[in-house]
N, C-alpha and C positions, 0 to 999 in steps of 0.2 A: 162194618167194623172200622174203627178209626185207624189211621196209619200207625204202625208201630205198636198196636195193642197186643195184649197177651193172647196166645193162641189156645193153649190147653188150660183153661181156668180152673183153679181150685180155690179154697179159702184157708189161709193160714191163721191159726190162733197164736198170736205173739204176746207173751207176757213181758211187759217192760219192767225194768228194775225201778223201785221206788226209793230214791235216795233220801227223801224227807222222812219216810217211815224208818229207814235204816239208821238215820242220824239220831233218832229218839231211843234206840236200843242202848242199854247200859250193860256191856258185856262183862265188866269186872266190878260193878257197883261203885265205881270211882267217878261217875258222871257219864253222860252220853258219849258215844264213840265219836272221836274227831273225824273231820273230813267226810262227813255224811255217811259214815259207816264203811268207808272205803280205806284200804291201806294206802298211806301216803306215797309209798315207793312203787308198789305194783298195781295200784288202782283196781284191786280186787276186793270183794267184800271181806271185811275183818272177820275174825273168828269169835265165836261165843260158845260157852259151855251151857247147853240147855239144862234146865233144872232136872235133877235126878239122873243125869247122864255123865259119863266120864270122858267122852270124846267131844272135842270141839267141832263145831259146825260153822260154815260161813253165815254171817249175818246177811240174810237175803230176804228182802220183802219185795213183793211184786204188786203191780197195779192189776186191775181186771183185764182180761185178755182183749186185745184188739183183733177184730175179724177183718182181715185184709185180703182182697182178691190177689191171687198169685199164680205163678207157674212154678212147678217143682222140677228140678233138674238134678237127680241124684248122681253123685260121682261114685261114692262108696257107701253101702248100707250094711252095717253089722259085719264088717270084715273082722276075722279073728286076729287078735293080737295076744300073744302069750307073754306073761311076765313071771318073775319068780313068785309073786304074790297071787298069781292066778290069771284068768283070762279077762281081757278088757276089750270088748268089741269096739271097732272104730267106725264112725259114721261121719261123712263129709258130703254135704249136699248144698245146692244153691237154690234159694228162693228168690224168684224174680218178681218185682213189684213194679207197677206202672205209676209214674209221677202224677198222672191225672187222678188215680185212686187215692194216692197219699194226700193230694191237695183237697179232694172231696171229703176225706176223713179228718182233715185238720192236723195232719202229721208232718207239716212243713212249718218251720219257724218263720219269722218275718224277714230273714235273709234268704229264704228258699231252701235252707238245709233241712234234711229229714230229722225229725225228733227221735227216731229210733237210735239206739246206741249199742256199742259193743257190750256184750253180756246179756242183752235181752234174750229171752228163751222162746223157742218154738215148742208149743204145747201139743198141738194136733194139726192135722190136715183134714179138711172136709171137702166134699164135692159141692157143687153149686146149689144143690137141693137141700143141703144140710146134713147129708149122710156122712158118718165118720168113715174116713179112708184109713187114717193111721193116727193112733195116739202115740205120743213120744214118751218113753219111760224117763223118769227123772228120779234118781240118777240113772244113767250118766247125763241125760238131757241133751239138747241141741241148742247151742248158744251162738249168737252173732259174733263171728271172729273177724269178719271183713265186710266192708260196705263199698261197693263200686258203682259209680254213676256211669251209665253207658248209653249208647245210641243217641248221641247228640246230633241234631240236625237231620233226622230221617224224613221229616215232612218237608216237601218242596215249597208249600205255601207259607208255612210259618215254622221255620226250624226251631226246635227246642229239644231239651233232653227228654228222653222217653222212659228209661227204666232204671231202677235201682236193684242191684244184685246183692243179696245178703248171703254170705258164705256161712253156713251153719255147721259147727263141729261139736262133737261130744267132749265131755270132760273125762280125761283118763281116770280110771278107777283103781287100777292096780299099779304097783311100782316094782322096779327091778330090771335086771337085764333081760332083753327080749331073747327068745330062743328060736 
């Protein structure tokens, strides 16, 4: 095993946001959504009202899933949160990726920065043989809320950064004062 490699490997299926497809959506028939389908202030997907529905939904289009070797480090999984409008389970977990895998999969840009972004969604976790370990319900989904580059210089021969930690959190489904 290479120094600084992942210890307990799984495979994360990560669905990246597709800003190009989101930019083509015309939510109000007044022309395509500005800013690539993202709200200019909050950088969240704009809302659209799907045909035949009365409730607005975020404009969210995704690319095919990336299958990335990872290590899963759950902090909280389905902890109960109660709100006036009902229960909204909370999940907060870390997905650890190795930079060697990101490079091999072409997920680093020419500056060396990961091409994954905030708002990308974890769809499922598989074992190394392809067996489903956990499918992630959406909604509430698990989305990248934080990206941390860690383990710089662990190799004595050729120091480099080793891992990228993605903090994945759910999207709150209920609103109101917690009890």
